[in-house]
BAPA-970082 format. One record per residue (C-alpha): residue in three letters; x, y, z; residue number from 1; chain. Coordinates in steps of 0.05 Angstrom, whole numbers, plus 32768, in hexadecimal, padded with zeros to 4 digits. Layout:
// residues N
resn; c1; c2; c3; resi; chain
ALA; X; Y; Z; NUM; A
...
This chain:
// residues 70
resn; c1; c2; c3; resi; chain
MET; 80C9; 812D; 8109; 1; A
VAL; 810B; 8133; 80E3; 2; A
ARG; 811F; 80EF; 80FE; 3; A
GLU; 80DF; 80CF; 80E3; 4; A
VAL; 80EB; 80ED; 809E; 5; A
GLN; 8133; 80D4; 809E; 6; A
THR; 811B; 808F; 80B2; 7; A
ALA; 80E7; 8090; 807A; 8; A
GLN; 811C; 80A6; 8049; 9; A
ASN; 8148; 806B; 805D; 10; A
VAL; 8111; 8036; 8056; 11; A
TRP; 80E9; 8053; 801C; 12; A
PRO; 8113; 8032; 7FE5; 13; A
MET; 8100; 7FEE; 8003; 14; A
LEU; 80B6; 8000; 8004; 15; A
THR; 80AB; 801D; 7FBF; 16; A
GLU; 8099; 7FD9; 7FA2; 17; A
VAL; 8061; 7FD4; 7FD5; 18; A
VAL; 8049; 801C; 7FE2; 19; A
PHE; 803D; 8046; 7FA4; 20; A
VAL; 8006; 806D; 7F82; 21; A
PRO; 7FED; 8044; 7F46; 22; A
HIS; 7FE9; 806C; 7F05; 23; A
ALA; 7FDF; 8032; 7ED4; 24; A
GLN; 7FB7; 7FF2; 7ED1; 25; A
SER; 7FF5; 7FC8; 7EDC; 26; A
GLU; 8007; 7FEF; 7F1A; 27; A
TYR; 7FC0; 7FE8; 7F34; 28; A
GLN; 7FC2; 7F9D; 7F29; 29; A
ARG; 8006; 7F98; 7F4D; 30; A
LEU; 7FEA; 7FC0; 7F87; 31; A
THR; 7FAC; 7F93; 7F8C; 32; A
GLU; 7FDB; 7F57; 7F90; 33; A
VAL; 8000; 7F78; 7FC9; 34; A
LEU; 7FBE; 7F85; 7FEC; 35; A
ASP; 7FA8; 7F3D; 7FE2; 36; A
ASN; 7FE9; 7F25; 8002; 37; A
LEU; 7FE0; 7F55; 803C; 38; A
ILE; 7F99; 7F3C; 8047; 39; A
ASP; 7FB4; 7EF5; 804A; 40; A
VAL; 7FE7; 7F09; 807F; 41; A
VAL; 7FBF; 7F3C; 80A7; 42; A
GLY; 7F79; 7F20; 80A1; 43; A
GLU; 7F4A; 7F43; 80D2; 44; A
ASP; 7F80; 7F53; 8106; 45; A
GLU; 7F7C; 7F9E; 810E; 46; A
ASP; 7FB8; 7F9B; 813D; 47; A
HIS; 7FE5; 7F79; 810A; 48; A
PRO; 8024; 7FA2; 80FB; 49; A
LEU; 8011; 7FA5; 80B1; 50; A
ALA; 7FC7; 7FB7; 80BB; 51; A
SER; 7FD3; 8001; 80AE; 52; A
LEU; 7FFB; 7FF1; 806F; 53; A
MET; 7FC1; 7FC7; 8057; 54; A
GLU; 7F93; 8003; 8063; 55; A
VAL; 7FC1; 8033; 803D; 56; A
ILE; 7FC6; 8005; 8001; 57; A
GLY; 7F7A; 7FFC; 8002; 58; A
ILE; 7F72; 8047; 7FFF; 59; A
LEU; 7FA3; 804D; 7FC5; 60; A
ILE; 7F7C; 8017; 7F9F; 61; A
GLU; 7F39; 8039; 7FAF; 62; A
LYS; 7F54; 807B; 7F94; 63; A
TYR; 7F6B; 805A; 7F53; 64; A
GLU; 7F27; 8038; 7F4B; 65; A
ASP; 7F02; 807A; 7F58; 66; A
GLU; 7F2A; 809B; 7F21; 67; A
HIS; 7F30; 8063; 7EED; 68; A
VAL; 7EFA; 802F; 7EF6; 69; A
PRO; 7EB4; 8040; 7EDD; 70; A
């Protein structure tokens, strides 16, 4: 497990523009743009290498909407 954490630490700086918890409307909008781009690339292919990233970003967006959108 230590190796996985070290790997994550090494690549995380490159991912922070794509994977983050939105706390403001502008961040939410940026994240929805990322999701739109992922949908264009992944489509319905559940075996696509980015499919799980698309799911994670969808969950982050859903959480923001649950807390901030009436």
